N, C-alpha and C positions, 0 to 999 in steps of 0.2 A: 504493499500499500503507499503511495507517494503521500508525502508531507502534506500537499493540497488535500488532499483526501481525507487525512485525518483532519487536518484543521474541521473539515464541510463537516465530517461526523460530529467534532466536540461541538459544534455550533448548533447541530441538530440533537444533540444528547442534551445540551445542558438547556432547558427550557423551563417553564415553572409549571409545564404538566408533571415534569419530572418531581417537583418537590408536591404539589396540590393536586388529587385527583379529583376527579367530577364528582360533584355534589350527589351525596343520598340525601332522600326527602321521603319521610314516614309519619306518616300522624300528626301532619304539622312541624316535624323535628327536620332540621337541615345539618345533616354532617359532612364538615368536608376533613377527609383525614390528610395527614402532611407529613412529609418526610426530608430529614436532611440527606441532602447529595452531595456526595464527592465524587471529584474524577483526577485521574492523572495522565499523563501522556509522554509520549518523545518522540521524537525521529530524526532521522539523519542519512547523509549518502558519502561515499567515499568512492575511490579508485585505487585499482590493486596494482601492482606494478608491472604486471603485463598488459596493463591497457582497458583490461575490464572493468565495466562503473556498476554502481548496484546504491537502493536507496530502501529504506523502508521506515514502519513509522507502527505505532499501535495505541489503543488508547483504552480505557477502563472506568468504569459509572458506579459507584456503589450506591444505596440507599437504603436508607432505615428507617422504620416509623419512629414518628417522636410523639404524636399525640394527633389530634383531632379540634377542629372548632367546631362547638356545638352551637345552634341558631335554633333559641324556642321563644316563642310567645316576643319576637323583637330584641331580645338579650341575646349576646354573643358571648361565649364561655369558652376555655381552653380546657381541654382535659388530656394532660398528658400520660401518653403510651410505658408501660412497665416494663423493663426488659428483664426479666426473672434471672435469666441464666448469668445477668451483668450483675445483677442486687446478688445473688448468690455468691458469686467470683468474687467481689469485694466484700462482702461480710465474712469469705473464709478466710480472706486475706488479713483482714484485721485480727478476726480470733487470734491467726497462728501469730502474728506480731506481736499481739495480746501477751498470746501464750511464751514466746520466746521474750519478751524485754521482762515479763514476771519473774522467769528462772532465775533471771540475771541479777 
């Protein structure tokens, strides 16, 4: 993939649609899911000593849910998403650190 193609893909990938999903409406309540989107990429080109040329690149996008906006009776509220795996990992690290420091 040429670097210009990578940049075009990046431009198409990094849109508000990646952050905010289509609103969902049920029983007078509208929910707009939101995500944290990040990406990275790179590219380059070069020439070998025998005259061969080459170029390439790549890009990756990652999205994780962070919560949702809830619109009910004309009021907007934010409901954060809870990542249970991350919560358990952090609590485990804190518990291990507490045990290590307490034993000293």
